Each structure stands twice: as C-alpha cells, then as structure tokens.
C-alpha positions in Angstrom: -52.4 48.4 -4.9 -56.2 48.9 -4.8 -56.0 51.9 -7.0 -53.6 50.3 -9.5 -55.7 47.0 -9.7 -59.0 48.8 -10.0 -57.7 51.3 -12.6 -56.0 48.6 -14.6 -59.2 46.4 -14.6 -61.5 49.4 -15.6 -59.2 50.9 -18.3 -58.5 47.4 -19.8 -62.2 46.8 -20.1 -62.7 50.2 -21.7 -59.8 49.6 -24.2 -61.0 46.0 -25.0 -64.6 47.2 -25.7 -63.2 50.0 -27.9 -65.3 52.4 -25.8 -64.4 56.0 -26.1 -62.3 57.0 -23.1 -63.2 60.6 -23.1 -62.7 62.8 -20.1 -66.3 61.9 -18.7 -65.5 58.2 -19.0 -62.2 58.6 -17.3 -63.8 60.6 -14.5 -66.5 57.8 -14.1 -63.8 55.3 -13.9 -61.9 57.3 -11.2 -65.3 57.6 -9.4 -65.6 53.8 -9.4 -62.1 53.5 -8.0 -63.1 55.9 -5.2 -66.2 53.8 -4.6 -64.0 50.7 -4.2 -61.8 52.4 -1.8 -64.8 53.7 0.2 -66.1 50.1 0.4 -62.7 48.8 1.6 -62.2 51.6 4.0 -65.7 51.1 5.5 -65.1 47.3 5.9 -62.0 48.1 7.9 -63.5 51.0 9.9 -60.9 53.3 8.2 -61.2 56.7 6.6 -60.7 57.3 2.9 -57.7 59.4 3.6 -56.1 56.3 5.1 -56.0 55.0 1.5 -54.5 58.2 0.0 -52.8 57.6 -3.3 -51.7 59.5 -6.4 -52.0 58.0 -9.9 -50.0 58.2 -13.1 -51.5 56.1 -16.0 -50.2 55.9 -19.5 -52.1 54.1 -22.3 -49.8 53.9 -25.3 -51.7 52.8 -28.4 -50.5 52.2 -31.9 -51.6 55.7 -33.1 -52.2 57.8 -30.0 -51.4 58.1 -26.3 -53.5 58.9 -23.2 -52.2 60.0 -19.9 -54.3 60.3 -16.8 -52.8 61.8 -13.7 -53.8 62.7 -10.2 -51.3 64.4 -7.9 -47.5 64.3 -7.9 -45.3 62.0 -9.8 -44.8 62.3 -13.5 -45.2 60.7 -16.9 -42.3 60.9 -19.4 -42.5 59.7 -23.0 -40.1 59.3 -25.9 -41.3 60.2 -29.2 -39.3 60.3 -32.4 -36.1 60.0 -30.4 -36.8 62.8 -28.0 -37.8 62.6 -24.3 -40.4 64.9 -23.0 -42.8 65.4 -20.1 -46.1 63.8 -20.7 -47.6 65.0 -17.4 -45.9 67.3 -14.9 -46.3 66.7 -11.1 -49.3 68.6 -9.6 -48.2 69.9 -6.1 -50.7 71.2 -3.6 -50.9 74.7 -2.3 -48.2 74.2 0.2 -44.7 72.7 0.1 -44.8 68.9 0.4 -48.5 68.5 -0.4 -50.3 67.2 -3.4 -53.7 65.9 -4.6 -55.0 62.3 -4.0 -57.5 60.0 -5.7 -59.2 60.0 -2.3 -59.6 63.8 -1.8 -63.0 65.0 -0.5 -65.1 66.3 -3.4 -63.4 64.1 -6.0 -60.0 63.7 -7.4 -58.3 66.5 -9.4 -57.9 64.5 -12.6 -55.7 65.8 -15.4 -55.9 64.2 -18.8 -53.3 64.5 -21.6 -54.0 63.2 -25.1 -51.3 63.0 -27.6 -52.3 62.4 -31.2 -49.3 60.1 -31.8 -47.9 56.8 -30.6 -44.7 56.8 -28.4 -41.6 54.7 -28.4 -40.9 54.5 -24.7 -42.8 55.5 -21.5 -42.0 56.1 -17.9 -44.3 56.6 -15.0 -42.7 57.6 -11.7 -43.6 58.5 -8.2 -42.6 61.7 -6.4 -39.6 60.2 -4.8 -37.8 60.2 -8.2 -38.9 63.6 -9.4 -35.7 65.4 -8.4 -33.6 62.8 -10.2 -35.7 62.5 -13.3 -37.0 66.1 -13.9 -35.5 69.5 -14.3 -37.7 71.9 -12.3 -35.9 75.0 -13.6 -37.3 74.6 -17.1 -39.9 71.9 -16.6 -38.2 69.3 -18.8 -37.1 65.7 -18.3 -33.5 65.0 -17.2 -32.6 63.0 -20.4 -29.6 61.1 -19.0 -31.7 59.7 -16.3 -34.3 58.2 -18.7 -31.5 57.0 -21.2 -29.9 55.2 -18.4 -33.2 53.6 -17.1 -34.1 52.4 -20.6 -30.7 51.0 -21.7 -31.3 47.6 -20.1 -34.8 47.4 -21.7 -33.3 48.3 -25.2 -30.8 45.5 -24.8 -33.5 42.8 -24.3 -34.5 40.5 -27.1 -37.8 39.3 -25.6 -41.0 41.1 -24.7 -42.9 41.3 -21.4 -41.9 41.7 -17.8 -38.2 41.0 -17.2 -37.3 39.7 -13.7 -33.6 40.5 -14.4 -34.2 44.1 -15.5 -36.7 44.6 -12.5 -34.0 43.2 -10.1 -31.4 45.7 -11.5 -33.8 48.5 -11.2 -34.7 47.5 -7.6 -31.0 47.5 -6.7 -30.4 50.8 -8.4 -33.3 52.5 -6.6 -32.0 51.1 -3.2 -28.5 52.2 -3.9 -26.8 54.9 -1.7 -26.4 57.2 -4.7 -30.2 57.3 -5.1 -31.2 57.1 -1.4 -28.9 60.1 -0.6 -30.9 62.3 -2.9 -34.4 61.3 -1.9 -36.1 59.9 1.2 -39.5 59.5 -0.4 -41.1 56.5 -2.3 -39.2 55.5 -5.4 -41.4 53.6 -7.9 -40.9 53.7 -11.7 -42.7 51.8 -14.4 -40.8 51.6 -17.8 -41.9 50.2 -21.1 -40.8 50.4 -24.7 -42.5 49.5 -28.0 -41.1 46.3 -29.4 
C-alpha cells in the first residue's frame, strides 16, 4: 500500500505538471518511494526487506503509454483490438525469486514506452501469471483478458465499479482459480471510455 500510494502521488504530480517523465525522473521517483519506505521501516524498527514489494505501473495517455515495472507480475495492453504483453515478469536468478522496490543497491527498474495510446490495460501480480500469460511463447493468454474485460465493456458509466470489483473478487477467490495458484492474486483493469 505504501508503494502504491507513494508512486500514485509522485506520478500524478509529474503528469499534472507536464514534467517529462524520462527514465531519470522515474528513477528519482522510485528513489523517493524507497526513502519513504526507509523512513517507515526505521520508525517501526524494521528492515527495508520487511516492506518488499514489486511494482507494475501503467500510465495510459491519449497519445502514448508508459509502463514502469520492478519484479514479477506483468502488464498487458490491448491496442487496435489485439492483446499483447506490455511488460513481462522479471524473475530472479533462482526459481521463485524476483526483484523488489526495496532491494539493496536500488530497484531494478524497467521502463517501456509505447508511442501510441491503448484501449484496455491490465496490471497483475505474480499469482495470476500462469493463468494470464503463455510462458512457452511469451504472449498473453487472450481468453483470460477477454473474460476479465467483458464486464467492464458492458458498463455504461465510467470510474470504479463496486459491482465489477465484487465479481472480480469472487472469481479470484473461486476454486477454479485457487486450485491453479496459491500466490497473491491482484489485477487492476481499465478501459478507455
């Protein structure tokens, strides 16, 4: 939550000020996130590692798209009717490991810039990777995303939908999903109105 709130605040300020969010600016923002975590960790007599978190951020503008990513999880985008991977999971050297915002020496930030807008986006945690991605060919599993987006496409209003969120929560807690993953299952979905 600390990483999400700090990133959202910092990135929103950058977008509002029309500041160039080049790789250096994004690294500085991530450093401020790390500083905030260090402050909270110190106030609780905890280690930075106790606040380990990955991050998948998608800023979908009217003419371009920015993805910043640390660690596992993934970003998927739909552009001109076609789903594709926006940012692939970054696993660590050994099975079951990854990189974190809190890693010693700084986070391993990956930035993807797309010179076009996107129609739909999905950011997901590692618990959904095996359902949403085809690791054999490093592509998205299209039926997964089509099914996820169907309730959003049927909406006539914009903004957060408690009804769609409840349906999504129920699906992610279902036996059919839980039997395929025992890791965290978080997904954020959005579509252009």
